[in-house]
C-alpha positions as CSV (number, residue, x, y, z in Angstrom):
1,M,-52.2,-16.1,0.1
2,R,-55.2,-13.9,1.5
3,V,-58.1,-13.9,-0.4
4,K,-61.5,-11.4,0.4
5,V,-64.7,-11.6,-1.3
6,T,-66.7,-8.2,-1.1
7,A,-70.4,-7.9,-2.4
8,C,-70.7,-4.2,-4.1
9,E,-74.8,-4.7,-4.2
10,S,-77.3,-4.4,-0.9
11,A,-79.2,-7.6,-0.5
12,A,-82.3,-5.7,-1.6
13,R,-80.9,-6.5,-5.2
14,L,-80.2,-10.0,-4.9
15,E,-82.7,-10.8,-7.7
16,H,-80.9,-9.4,-10.4
17,D,-77.1,-10.1,-11.3
18,A,-74.8,-7.3,-9.9
19,D,-71.1,-7.2,-9.5
20,V,-68.8,-8.3,-6.9
21,H,-64.9,-8.0,-6.9
22,V,-62.7,-10.2,-5.1
23,V,-59.5,-8.9,-3.3
24,I,-56.2,-11.0,-4.0
25,S,-52.8,-10.4,-2.4
26,P,-50.2,-13.1,-3.4
27,S,-47.8,-11.2,-0.7
28,A,-48.0,-8.5,1.5
29,A,-45.4,-6.3,0.0
30,L,-46.9,-6.4,-3.5
31,G,-50.6,-4.9,-2.6
32,D,-53.8,-5.9,-3.2
33,R,-55.1,-6.7,-6.9
34,V,-58.9,-7.1,-7.8
35,I,-60.8,-9.4,-9.9
36,W,-64.1,-8.7,-11.2
37,I,-66.8,-11.3,-11.5
38,R,-70.8,-11.5,-11.9
39,L,-73.0,-12.2,-8.9
40,T,-75.0,-14.9,-9.4
41,P,-78.2,-15.3,-7.2
42,K,-76.5,-18.3,-5.7
43,L,-73.7,-16.7,-4.6
44,A,-75.7,-13.5,-3.4
45,Y,-77.0,-16.0,-1.1
46,L,-73.6,-17.4,0.0
47,L,-72.2,-13.7,0.4
48,S,-75.2,-12.4,2.6
49,S,-74.8,-15.3,4.6
50,R,-73.5,-14.4,8.1
51,E,-71.8,-17.8,8.5
52,D,-68.4,-18.3,7.9
53,T,-68.8,-19.6,4.3
54,S,-65.7,-18.5,2.4
55,E,-64.2,-22.0,1.9
56,E,-67.5,-22.9,0.1
57,I,-67.9,-19.6,-1.7
58,L,-64.2,-20.6,-3.4
59,D,-65.4,-23.7,-4.2
60,E,-68.3,-22.6,-5.6
61,L,-66.5,-19.7,-7.5
62,G,-63.5,-21.9,-8.4
63,L,-61.3,-19.1,-7.7
64,M,-58.2,-20.9,-6.4
65,E,-57.2,-22.5,-9.8
66,A,-57.9,-18.9,-11.7
67,L,-55.8,-17.0,-8.8
68,R,-53.1,-19.6,-9.6
69,E,-53.6,-18.8,-13.3
70,W,-53.5,-15.1,-12.6
71,V,-50.2,-15.3,-10.7
72,R,-48.9,-17.1,-13.5
73,G,-49.7,-14.8,-16.0
74,A,-48.5,-11.7,-13.5
75,V,-45.3,-13.3,-13.4
76,S,-45.0,-13.7,-17.0
77,E,-45.9,-10.4,-17.7
78,G,-43.4,-8.9,-14.9
79,L,-46.5,-7.3,-13.3
80,I,-45.1,-9.5,-10.1
81,A,-42.0,-11.4,-8.8
82,P,-42.5,-14.9,-8.6
83,P,-43.5,-15.7,-5.0
84,A,-41.1,-18.8,-5.2
85,G,-37.4,-17.9,-4.3
86,S,-35.4,-14.9,-2.8
87,H,-35.1,-11.8,-4.7
88,R,-31.4,-11.5,-3.9
89,W,-30.5,-14.8,-5.4
90,L,-32.6,-14.3,-8.8
91,K,-30.9,-11.0,-8.8
92,R,-27.5,-12.6,-8.4
93,T,-28.0,-15.3,-11.2
94,I,-29.0,-12.7,-13.7
95,G,-26.0,-10.6,-12.9
96,A,-24.1,-13.8,-13.1
97,L,-25.4,-14.7,-16.3
98,I,-24.7,-11.1,-17.8
99,E,-20.9,-11.3,-16.6
100,L,-20.5,-15.1,-18.2
101,G,-21.8,-13.6,-21.9
102,G,-25.6,-13.9,-22.0
103,E,-25.1,-17.9,-21.5
104,A,-23.4,-20.8,-19.5
105,S,-23.7,-24.4,-18.5
106,A,-25.8,-25.0,-15.6
107,A,-22.7,-26.3,-13.7
108,R,-20.7,-22.9,-14.1
109,L,-23.5,-20.7,-13.6
110,R,-23.9,-22.5,-10.3
111,E,-20.6,-22.2,-9.3
112,H,-20.4,-18.5,-10.2
113,V,-23.4,-17.8,-8.4
114,G,-22.8,-20.0,-5.4
115,V,-26.1,-22.2,-4.9
116,S,-26.9,-25.8,-4.3
117,E,-28.1,-27.7,-7.3
118,Q,-31.3,-28.0,-6.0
119,A,-31.3,-24.1,-5.1
120,L,-30.2,-23.3,-9.0
121,R,-33.1,-25.6,-10.2
122,S,-35.7,-23.4,-7.9
123,I,-34.2,-20.1,-9.4
124,L,-34.1,-21.0,-12.7
125,A,-38.0,-22.4,-12.6
126,A,-38.6,-18.5,-10.9
127,L,-36.6,-17.0,-13.6
128,G,-38.4,-19.0,-16.4
129,Q,-42.0,-18.3,-15.1
130,M,-40.6,-14.5,-15.6
131,K,-39.6,-15.5,-19.0
132,L,-36.3,-14.2,-18.4
133,V,-34.1,-17.3,-19.0
134,E,-34.2,-20.7,-21.0
135,A,-32.5,-23.9,-19.8
136,R,-32.2,-26.7,-22.3
137,G,-29.7,-29.2,-22.7
138,G,-28.0,-28.5,-19.5
139,R,-27.2,-24.8,-20.3
140,V,-28.9,-21.5,-19.4
141,R,-29.4,-18.5,-21.5
142,L,-30.4,-15.2,-21.0
143,K,-33.4,-13.6,-22.5
144,S,-35.7,-10.8,-22.9
145,S,-38.8,-11.1,-21.3
146,P,-42.0,-9.5,-22.7
147,A,-42.0,-6.8,-19.8
148,L,-38.4,-6.1,-20.3
149,Q,-38.7,-5.8,-23.8
150,R,-41.6,-3.2,-23.4
151,L,-39.7,-1.3,-20.6
152,Y,-36.8,-0.7,-23.0
153,K,-38.7,0.0,-25.9
154,L,-40.3,2.7,-23.5
155,M,-36.9,4.4,-22.5
156,L,-35.9,4.2,-26.1
157,E,-38.8,6.7,-26.8
158,K,-38.6,8.8,-23.4
159,K,-34.7,8.9,-23.5
160,T,-35.0,10.1,-19.8
161,S,-37.5,9.1,-17.0
162,T,-37.7,8.9,-13.5
163,S,-39.2,5.8,-11.6
164,R,-42.5,7.9,-10.6
165,E,-43.0,8.5,-14.3
166,L,-42.3,4.9,-15.5
167,R,-44.8,3.7,-12.9
168,R,-47.6,5.5,-14.5
169,E,-47.0,3.5,-17.7
170,F,-46.6,0.3,-15.6
171,I,-49.6,1.0,-13.3
172,A,-50.3,-2.8,-12.4
173,T,-46.8,-3.6,-11.9
174,S,-45.4,-3.2,-8.3
175,S,-42.6,-0.4,-7.8
176,K,-40.2,-3.0,-6.5
177,T,-40.6,-5.0,-9.4
178,L,-40.7,-2.5,-11.6
179,Q,-36.7,-1.1,-10.4
180,W,-35.8,-4.9,-10.6
181,H,-36.2,-4.5,-14.5
182,M,-34.4,-1.4,-14.7
183,D,-31.6,-2.9,-12.9
184,I,-31.4,-5.5,-15.4
185,L,-31.1,-3.1,-18.1
186,R,-28.9,-1.0,-16.3
187,R,-26.4,-4.2,-15.8
188,L,-26.6,-4.4,-19.5
189,G,-25.6,-1.0,-19.7
190,L,-28.6,0.0,-21.7
191,V,-29.2,2.8,-19.1
192,D,-27.8,4.9,-16.5
193,S,-29.3,5.8,-13.3
194,T,-29.2,8.3,-10.5
195,R,-31.2,8.7,-7.4
196,V,-32.5,11.8,-5.5
197,G,-34.4,10.9,-2.4
198,N,-36.3,8.1,-2.9
199,I,-36.7,8.9,-6.5
200,A,-34.7,7.2,-9.2
201,R,-33.7,8.9,-12.7
202,Y,-33.1,7.0,-15.7
203,S,-31.3,8.0,-19.0
204,V,-30.7,5.7,-21.6
205,R,-27.5,5.6,-23.1
206,D,-27.4,6.4,-26.8
207,C,-24.6,5.8,-30.1
208,S,-22.8,9.0,-28.9
209,Y,-21.9,8.1,-26.0
210,Y,-19.8,5.3,-27.4
211,E,-18.7,7.5,-30.4
212,E,-17.3,9.9,-27.9
213,W,-15.7,7.1,-25.8
214,S,-14.1,5.9,-29.2
215,R,-12.9,9.2,-30.2
216,R,-11.4,9.8,-26.9
217,I,-9.2,6.6,-27.2
218,A,-8.5,7.2,-30.7
219,S,-6.8,10.4,-29.6
220,K,-4.2,8.6,-28.2
221,A,-3.5,6.6,-31.4
222,E,0.2,6.6,-31.0
223,L,-0.4,4.8,-27.8
224,L,-2.2,1.4,-29.6
225,S,-0.4,-1.1,-32.1
226,E,-2.0,-1.5,-35.3
227,S,-4.0,-4.7,-34.0
228,E,-5.3,-2.7,-30.9
229,L,-6.8,0.0,-33.3
230,R,-8.4,-2.6,-35.4
231,E,-9.7,-3.8,-32.2
232,L,-11.0,0.0,-31.6
233,E,-12.6,0.2,-34.7
234,E,-14.3,-3.4,-34.5
235,A,-15.7,-2.3,-30.9
236,A,-17.2,0.9,-32.0
237,S,-18.9,-0.5,-34.7
238,M,-20.2,-3.3,-32.5
239,A,-21.6,-0.5,-30.3
240,R,-23.2,1.3,-33.3
241,E,-24.8,-2.1,-34.5
242,A,-26.2,-2.5,-30.9
243,F,-28.2,0.1,-31.3
244,K,-30.3,-1.7,-34.3
245,R,-31.1,-4.2,-32.2
246,S,-34.7,-4.3,-30.6
247,D,-33.9,-7.2,-28.4
248,A,-32.7,-5.5,-24.8
249,V,-30.5,-8.6,-24.0
250,E,-29.0,-8.9,-27.1
251,A,-28.7,-5.3,-27.1
252,G,-27.2,-5.0,-23.9
253,L,-24.8,-7.9,-24.5
254,M,-23.1,-6.6,-27.5
255,L,-22.9,-3.1,-25.9
256,R,-21.3,-5.0,-22.8
257,K,-18.9,-6.6,-25.1
258,A,-17.9,-3.4,-26.8
259,S,-17.5,-1.7,-23.3
260,E,-15.0,-4.4,-22.0
261,A,-13.2,-3.8,-25.5
262,L,-13.3,0.2,-25.1
263,S,-12.3,-0.1,-21.3
264,E,-9.3,-2.6,-21.8
265,L,-7.9,-0.3,-25.1
266,E,-8.4,2.9,-22.9
267,E,-6.3,1.6,-19.6
268,K,-3.7,0.1,-22.1
269,A,-3.4,3.9,-23.8
270,E,-3.6,5.3,-20.0
271,G,-1.0,2.9,-18.8
272,R,1.3,3.4,-21.5
273,S,1.1,7.4,-21.5
274,S,1.8,6.9,-17.6
275,A,4.9,5.1,-18.3
276,L,6.2,7.5,-20.7
277,S,5.7,10.4,-18.2
278,L,7.5,8.3,-15.5
279,A,10.5,7.3,-18.1
280,S,10.5,11.0,-19.0
281,E,11.2,11.9,-15.2
282,L,13.7,9.0,-14.7
283,A,15.9,10.3,-17.5
284,K,15.8,13.9,-15.9
285,R,17.0,11.7,-12.5
286,V,19.7,10.0,-14.3
287,E,20.7,13.5,-15.8
288,G,20.8,14.8,-12.3
289,L,23.0,12.4,-11.0
290,K,25.3,12.7,-13.6
291,R,25.6,16.2,-12.7
292,E,26.1,15.1,-9.0
293,L,29.2,12.6,-10.4
294,S,30.8,15.1,-12.6
295,S,33.5,15.4,-10.5
296,E,34.1,11.6,-10.0
297,P,35.0,10.4,-14.0
298,E,35.2,7.1,-12.8
299,L,32.2,6.7,-10.7
300,L,30.1,8.3,-13.6
301,K,31.2,6.0,-16.3
302,L,30.1,3.1,-13.7
303,V,26.6,4.7,-13.7
304,E,26.7,5.1,-17.3
305,G,27.0,1.7,-18.0
306,A,24.8,0.3,-15.2
307,E,21.9,-1.8,-16.2
308,A,19.2,0.5,-15.0
309,S,20.8,3.3,-17.1
310,R,20.9,0.6,-20.0
311,K,17.2,-0.5,-19.5
312,L,15.7,3.2,-19.1
313,A,17.6,4.0,-22.8
314,D,16.0,0.7,-24.4
315,V,12.1,2.3,-23.2
316,L,13.1,5.6,-24.3
317,S,13.8,4.1,-27.8
318,Q,10.8,1.9,-28.2
319,P,7.6,2.7,-29.9
320,P,5.2,4.4,-27.7
321,W,2.5,1.3,-27.6
322,R,5.8,-1.3,-26.8
323,V,6.3,0.8,-23.7
324,S,4.7,-0.9,-20.4
325,L,4.0,0.7,-17.0
326,E,5.3,-2.4,-15.3
327,G,8.7,-2.5,-16.9
328,V,9.1,1.3,-16.2
329,R,8.4,0.7,-12.6
330,E,10.7,-2.2,-12.8
331,V,13.4,0.2,-14.0
332,E,12.4,2.8,-11.5
333,Q,13.2,0.8,-8.7
334,E,16.5,-0.5,-10.2
335,L,17.3,3.4,-10.9
336,A,16.9,4.3,-7.3
337,E,19.0,1.6,-5.8
338,L,21.9,2.9,-8.3
339,E,21.0,6.3,-7.0
340,R,21.7,5.3,-3.1
341,R,24.6,3.4,-4.1
342,A,26.2,6.3,-6.5
343,R,25.7,8.7,-3.9
344,E,26.8,6.8,-0.8
345,A,30.1,6.1,-2.8
346,L,30.2,9.8,-4.0
347,R,30.5,10.5,0.2
348,A,32.9,8.0,0.7
349,L,34.8,9.1,-2.0
350,A,35.1,12.3,-0.2
351,A,35.8,10.7,2.9
352,V,38.9,8.8,1.4
353,R,40.4,12.0,0.2
354,S,39.9,13.7,3.9
355,F,41.4,10.1,5.1
356,R,44.4,10.8,3.1
357,L,44.9,14.0,4.6
358,I,45.3,12.9,8.4
359,P,48.8,12.2,8.2
360,K,49.1,15.9,7.5
361,A,46.9,17.2,10.0
362,V,48.2,14.9,13.0
363,G,51.7,15.5,12.2
364,S,54.2,13.7,14.5
365,L,51.5,11.6,16.1
366,L,51.8,9.3,13.3
367,S,55.4,7.8,12.1
368,R,56.7,8.2,8.6
369,G,56.0,4.1,8.2
370,E,52.3,4.7,9.4
371,A,51.8,8.0,7.4
372,E,52.7,5.5,4.4
373,E,50.0,3.0,5.5
374,V,47.5,5.5,5.6
375,E,47.9,6.1,2.1
376,R,48.4,2.7,0.9
377,E,44.6,2.0,2.6
378,A,43.3,4.9,0.8
379,A,44.0,3.7,-2.3
380,E,42.7,0.6,-1.9
381,A,39.8,2.1,-0.7
382,V,39.3,4.0,-3.9
383,A,39.6,0.7,-5.9
384,D,37.2,-1.0,-3.7
385,I,34.5,1.5,-4.2
386,L,35.1,1.9,-8.0
387,R,34.8,-2.2,-7.9
388,G,31.3,-1.7,-6.4
389,V,32.3,-3.0,-2.8
390,P,29.2,-1.8,-0.6
391,S,30.5,1.9,0.7
392,E,29.7,1.2,4.5
393,K,32.4,-2.1,4.0
394,V,35.2,0.1,3.0
395,M,34.3,3.0,5.2
396,E,34.2,0.4,8.2
397,R,37.5,-0.7,7.2
398,L,39.0,2.5,7.3
399,Y,37.6,3.6,10.6
400,G,39.3,0.8,11.8
401,S,42.6,1.8,10.7
402,K,45.4,3.2,13.0
403,G,46.0,6.4,11.2
404,Y,42.3,7.3,11.8
405,R,42.3,6.2,15.4
406,V,44.9,8.7,15.9
407,F,43.1,11.3,14.6
408,E,40.0,10.3,16.5
409,E,41.9,10.2,19.8
410,L,43.4,13.8,19.0
411,V,39.8,15.0,18.0
412,A,38.0,13.6,21.4
413,T,41.2,15.0,23.4
414,K,40.5,18.3,22.0
415,L,36.7,18.4,22.5
416,G,36.9,17.2,25.9
417,E,39.3,19.9,26.8
418,L,36.7,22.0,25.5
419,L,33.8,20.8,27.6
420,G,36.2,20.8,30.5
421,R,36.3,24.5,30.3
422,V,33.0,24.8,29.1
423,S,32.2,23.1,32.5
424,D,34.7,25.4,34.6
425,I,32.4,28.7,33.1
426,E,29.0,27.2,33.9
427,N,29.9,26.4,37.4
428,S,31.8,29.8,37.9
429,L,28.2,31.5,36.6
430,Q,27.0,30.8,40.0
431,L,29.1,33.5,41.7
432,L,27.6,36.3,39.3
433,A,24.6,38.1,39.4
434,A,21.5,37.7,37.3
435,D,22.1,40.2,34.6
436,H,25.9,39.0,34.0
437,R,24.9,35.3,34.2
438,L,22.3,35.6,31.5
439,R,24.6,37.4,29.0
440,A,27.3,34.8,29.4
441,L,24.9,32.0,29.7
442,A,23.7,33.0,25.5
443,K,27.0,32.9,24.7
444,L,28.3,29.9,26.4
445,S,25.3,27.8,24.8
446,A,26.5,29.1,21.3
447,V,30.0,27.5,22.3
448,K,28.4,24.2,23.5
449,R,26.3,24.1,20.0
450,G,29.4,24.4,18.2
451,V,31.2,21.6,20.4
452,R,28.7,19.1,20.2
453,E,28.5,19.7,16.0
454,L,32.2,19.0,16.0
455,S,31.8,15.8,17.9
456,E,29.4,14.8,15.4
457,A,31.3,15.7,12.3
458,S,32.8,13.0,9.8
459,L,35.4,12.8,7.2
460,E,32.3,12.5,4.6
461,D,31.5,16.1,5.7
462,T,35.0,17.6,6.2
463,T,38.7,17.1,6.1
464,P,41.0,16.6,9.0
465,E,42.3,20.2,8.8
466,E,38.9,21.6,8.5
467,L,37.8,19.6,11.8
468,L,41.1,21.0,13.6
469,A,40.6,24.4,12.1
470,E,37.0,24.7,13.2
471,I,38.1,23.2,17.1
472,K,40.5,26.1,17.0
473,E,37.9,28.5,16.0
474,V,35.4,27.2,18.6
475,E,38.4,27.1,21.1
476,R,39.1,30.9,20.1
477,E,35.5,32.1,20.9
478,L,35.4,29.9,24.6
479,K,38.9,31.8,25.4
480,E,37.0,35.0,24.9
481,L,34.0,34.2,27.0
482,E,36.5,33.0,29.5
483,E,38.3,36.3,29.7
484,A,35.3,38.2,30.3
485,V,33.7,35.8,32.6
486,A,37.0,35.8,34.5
487,E,37.0,39.6,34.7
488,E,33.7,39.3,36.8
489,V,34.6,36.4,38.7
490,L,38.1,38.1,39.8
491,S,36.3,41.0,41.4
492,V,33.8,38.5,43.2
493,V,36.4,36.7,44.7
494,S,38.7,39.6,45.3
495,R,36.0,40.9,48.1
496,A,35.8,37.1,49.7
497,V,39.6,36.6,50.3
498,R,41.1,40.3,50.8
499,G,44.3,39.0,49.8
500,R,44.5,36.6,52.3
501,E,45.7,32.8,51.9
502,V,42.8,30.4,51.9
503,S,42.6,26.8,51.6
504,R,40.2,25.5,48.8
505,R,37.4,24.7,51.8
506,E,38.1,28.0,53.2
507,L,37.4,29.6,49.5
508,A,34.4,27.7,49.0
509,E,32.8,29.4,52.3
510,K,33.9,32.9,51.5
511,L,32.5,32.9,48.4
512,G,29.5,31.3,49.9
513,A,29.4,28.4,47.2
514,G,30.0,24.8,46.8
515,E,33.6,23.7,46.6
516,K,32.9,22.7,43.2
517,T,32.0,25.9,42.2
518,A,35.0,27.5,44.1
519,L,37.4,25.2,42.2
520,A,35.8,26.1,38.6
521,A,36.2,29.9,39.6
522,L,39.7,29.2,40.6
523,S,40.6,27.1,37.4
524,L,39.0,30.0,35.4
525,L,41.3,32.6,36.8
526,E,44.1,30.5,36.4
527,R,43.8,30.0,33.0
528,A,43.3,33.6,32.7
529,Q,46.5,34.3,34.7
530,L,44.4,36.3,37.4
531,A,44.3,33.7,40.3
532,E,47.8,34.9,41.9
533,V,46.3,38.4,41.8
534,V,43.7,37.9,44.6
535,V,43.9,34.5,46.1
536,R,46.8,32.5,47.5
537,I,45.7,29.1,48.3
538,K,47.3,27.1,51.2
539,R,49.3,24.3,50.4
540,V,47.8,22.0,53.0
């Protein structure tokens, strides 16, 4: 603590009593405070001495005890925060008491704040000095200090105010101490605060705020049970009663309790509203799934009798206030699994129908007995799917059957032949001029894309007959391209060999290309039945 005594009268007037002031500062953050006293001749002599007589002056004036008394009074009046303890822990303790309902045992409070027993004693002593708490019989109670009460009364009169305006009303109080007390009112729910730059604007909550809140919840009465509606009325009544109380802490704790009840009821109503909206969406999804399965009556029956469908029906038949968001979300998860399995089963049934057509598609590649085996396997697969066996297991068994392997080999052979012919065209194009080559490449890309798509097709997407028909269509397009390219290649080869018999190597040399290109061109001409017209290959 810093003490400075300054004479306000000149030494020429020492024979008369004069005023001096003592400047004290309990902490650097709070600034100076002034105490005026009367100057006696003896004190005037001490003050005019050039020697350092501050200790003697203090002893003479008896200032130390006076200063202690001033600090105690300033703390109890809310002018300054107590010099002992940390403001952060003081705030934390006040906040903990508010959260605990305004009163708690010392042990519970210490656990809530997270300090040692000795530290809590120090904190409570500081707050006791400020007249904000009362500790008795191992229990601690929050109460309104004179400073807090005065500040609350002023806010009730003003309705709204800024930190700067409040500072004028509490000119002897530091800004930080004033802000600290306003923070208590805010934590109690008595005021709201906003900040613009360094200026805080406070507005006191009035009864209309809680009445509007109650009306907003009451508008969703169908989402609340009878007991919850009574709780709503009790909370609204408690809020109205709180504004009749003059004690800040008492009013704040009542409002806080009312706010907690209103928040809980509003959360329940909003949760149930969300649950009903979600349940309505789920019902639409079920109807959409039924439309998808309309072509499979047996599968449709399984979906309608599923546990998820039954639970959803129960939810939709309940009173709105009984619906829970958690319960509907559980149904949503079960329905998602049902949708997945139903759609997989639908695709699997389509694949089984295609599987049944394999004997017709492959013809003599399967014996009569093997064809009958395909039919038997298909019937077993349908029964398994409708019994709930995972579709992937059913299809794995079908794809491993002999009937499917024969069909798969047939398709692979046909696609392999197409790819070989595509390769011959690609190599033969090296002999053509750029413009002819580019036109042919564009058409060839479309054919290659078709072959790739066919190689990725499955029985779930198409039937065996459709797949073979698509292969035949690609083959037709490829043949047209071969004939067009062969005409171009024919003229190139004709100019190179001039009707002479050549070996494959000689043909490559005359074409100025690699042997692979020459052979591809020859294969292309042979398929177009044009090879013998222009070239005879030596049988060497």
